[in-house]
C-alpha positions as CSV (number, residue, x, y, z in Angstrom):
1,M,0.1,-0.1,0.1
2,A,1.2,3.6,-0.7
3,R,1.4,6.2,1.8
4,H,-0.7,9.3,1.0
5,K,0.7,12.2,2.3
6,A,-2.6,14.1,3.6
7,P,-1.8,18.0,4.3
8,T,0.0,18.6,8.0
9,G,-1.9,20.1,11.1
10,A,-0.6,23.4,10.2
11,V,-2.5,23.9,7.2
12,L,-5.2,22.3,9.5
13,L,-4.9,24.7,11.9
14,K,-4.7,27.6,9.4
15,R,-8.0,26.2,7.7
16,L,-9.9,26.2,11.2
17,Q,-9.0,29.8,11.8
18,G,-10.2,30.6,8.3
19,L,-13.7,29.4,9.9
20,E,-13.5,31.7,12.8
21,G,-16.3,34.5,12.6
22,K,-18.0,32.4,10.2
23,P,-20.9,30.2,10.2
24,S,-19.2,26.3,10.9
25,Q,-22.2,24.6,12.0
26,G,-22.4,21.1,10.9
27,F,-18.8,20.8,10.7
28,A,-17.2,18.6,12.9
29,L,-12.6,17.6,13.6
30,L,-12.4,13.7,13.5
31,L,-9.6,13.2,15.7
32,I,-8.3,9.6,15.1
33,S,-5.4,8.4,17.7
34,L,-3.2,5.4,17.6
35,S,0.3,6.7,19.0
36,A,0.1,3.3,21.0
37,L,1.2,1.7,17.7
38,P,4.9,1.5,16.4
39,S,5.8,4.0,14.8
40,E,8.1,2.5,11.8
41,E,6.5,4.1,8.5
42,E,7.2,1.3,6.3
43,G,4.6,-0.9,7.5
44,D,1.7,-1.6,5.3
45,F,-0.9,-0.8,8.3
46,W,0.0,2.9,7.9
47,G,-0.7,2.7,3.9
48,E,-4.0,0.8,4.6
49,L,-5.2,3.2,6.9
50,D,-4.2,5.9,5.1
51,D,-5.9,4.2,2.0
52,F,-8.7,4.1,3.9
53,L,-9.0,7.1,5.3
54,V,-8.9,8.4,2.1
55,D,-11.7,6.4,0.8
56,F,-13.9,7.6,3.8
57,K,-12.8,11.3,3.0
58,A,-14.0,10.9,-0.5
59,L,-17.3,9.8,0.7
60,Y,-18.3,11.9,3.5
61,E,-16.6,14.9,0.9
62,G,-14.2,15.8,4.1
63,E,-10.3,16.7,4.3
64,L,-7.9,14.5,5.7
65,Y,-4.6,15.8,7.5
66,E,-1.8,14.4,9.1
67,L,-1.0,15.6,12.4
68,S,1.7,13.1,13.1
69,L,2.8,9.4,12.3
70,G,-0.3,8.1,14.7
71,E,-2.4,11.2,14.6
72,R,-5.0,12.1,11.6
73,A,-8.1,14.3,11.2
74,V,-10.8,14.6,9.4
75,L,-12.5,17.8,8.4
76,V,-16.1,17.0,7.5
77,K,-20.0,18.0,7.1
78,M,-22.0,15.8,9.7
79,T,-25.1,15.3,10.1
80,E,-27.0,13.8,13.0
81,Q,-28.0,10.9,11.5
82,A,-25.0,10.4,9.4
83,E,-22.8,10.7,12.8
84,V,-23.2,7.3,14.3
85,G,-22.5,5.8,10.8
86,M,-19.6,7.8,10.5
87,I,-18.2,7.5,13.8
88,S,-19.0,3.5,13.6
89,D,-17.4,2.9,10.0
90,I,-13.8,5.0,11.0
91,K,-13.6,2.8,14.6
92,V,-14.9,-0.8,13.3
93,S,-12.1,0.1,10.3
94,V,-9.2,0.9,12.3
95,L,-9.3,-1.7,14.9
96,R,-10.2,-4.6,12.3
97,R,-7.1,-3.4,10.8
98,V,-5.1,-2.7,14.3
99,Q,-5.8,-6.5,15.2
100,Q,-4.8,-7.5,11.7
101,F,-1.1,-6.2,12.0
102,Y,-0.7,-5.6,15.2
103,P,-2.5,-7.9,17.6
104,E,0.2,-7.7,20.3
105,H,-1.1,-3.9,21.0
106,F,-4.6,-4.4,20.6
107,G,-5.2,-4.1,24.4
108,M,-3.1,-1.1,24.1
109,I,-5.3,1.0,22.2
110,D,-7.5,3.8,24.3
111,Q,-10.6,3.2,22.5
112,A,-11.7,6.8,24.0
113,R,-9.0,8.5,22.2
114,L,-8.9,6.6,19.4
115,L,-11.6,8.6,17.2
116,R,-12.8,12.0,19.3
117,K,-15.2,14.5,17.9
118,I,-14.9,18.3,17.7
119,D,-18.3,19.5,16.9
120,L,-16.8,22.9,15.2
121,G,-20.1,24.6,15.6
122,F,-19.8,24.9,19.3
123,K,-16.1,24.1,20.2
124,L,-14.5,25.5,17.1
125,S,-12.1,27.9,19.8
126,H,-11.3,24.4,21.4
127,A,-10.0,23.0,18.1
128,I,-8.2,26.2,17.3
129,K,-6.2,25.8,21.0
130,F,-5.7,22.2,20.9
131,L,-3.6,22.0,17.3
132,E,-1.9,25.2,18.2
133,H,-0.8,23.3,21.2
134,F,-0.9,20.2,19.3
135,E,1.6,21.6,16.5
136,K,4.2,23.0,19.3
137,Q,5.0,18.9,20.3
138,P,8.2,17.3,19.2
139,G,7.6,15.0,16.5
140,K,4.5,16.6,14.7
141,T,4.0,17.2,11.1
142,G,3.7,21.0,11.1
143,E,5.8,23.8,10.9
144,G,6.0,24.0,14.9
145,G,7.1,20.6,15.3
146,M,10.7,19.4,15.4
147,K,11.8,16.5,13.8
148,M,13.0,13.2,16.4
149,R,15.3,10.9,15.6
150,G,16.3,7.7,17.7
151,L,18.3,7.4,20.1
152,Q,22.4,7.1,18.5
153,E,24.8,5.0,20.5
154,E,27.5,8.3,21.0
155,G,24.4,9.9,22.7
156,I,23.5,7.0,24.8
157,K,27.5,6.7,25.7
158,M,27.4,10.3,26.9
159,V,24.7,10.2,29.2
160,L,25.8,7.3,30.9
161,E,29.1,8.8,30.9
162,V,27.5,11.6,32.5
163,H,25.5,9.8,35.1
164,R,28.4,7.5,36.2
165,K,30.5,11.0,37.0
166,V,27.5,13.0,38.2
167,G,25.9,9.6,39.9
168,P,22.5,9.7,40.8
169,E,20.4,12.3,42.4
């Protein structure tokens, strides 16, 4: 499965800031959080997840954003009648993929955080504040985020040497 590159959280933040002062009734932001899963980009899971989300956004005429490797957001116009179907569609599809690709991590998925809905008609300012804070975190895809790298052997040796000299506090 090929990875789809969606716009970043910084792009979503600008989009939401553009909605301020305009009627945003019926719009919702669906936040999908899979940060408990291994963050290897080359895995088929992320490609399949993105394929599903691209199809989902097309079906419901939404906009897909990649906040980080394990976090996605879908901006979509949502009616009360469609809400239950849309939310269950995402949850079931995502959990099915987690069970298939990461069965040992299935129990680590916090289902309360797996999918969160923010009704922008009532909580647009909350969504903007959340994204402003989120984009400042290390490892996020936005302009304010910093790239994280794995520990290097030299760094580990340096930390151990300092710890040996200083001793435990």
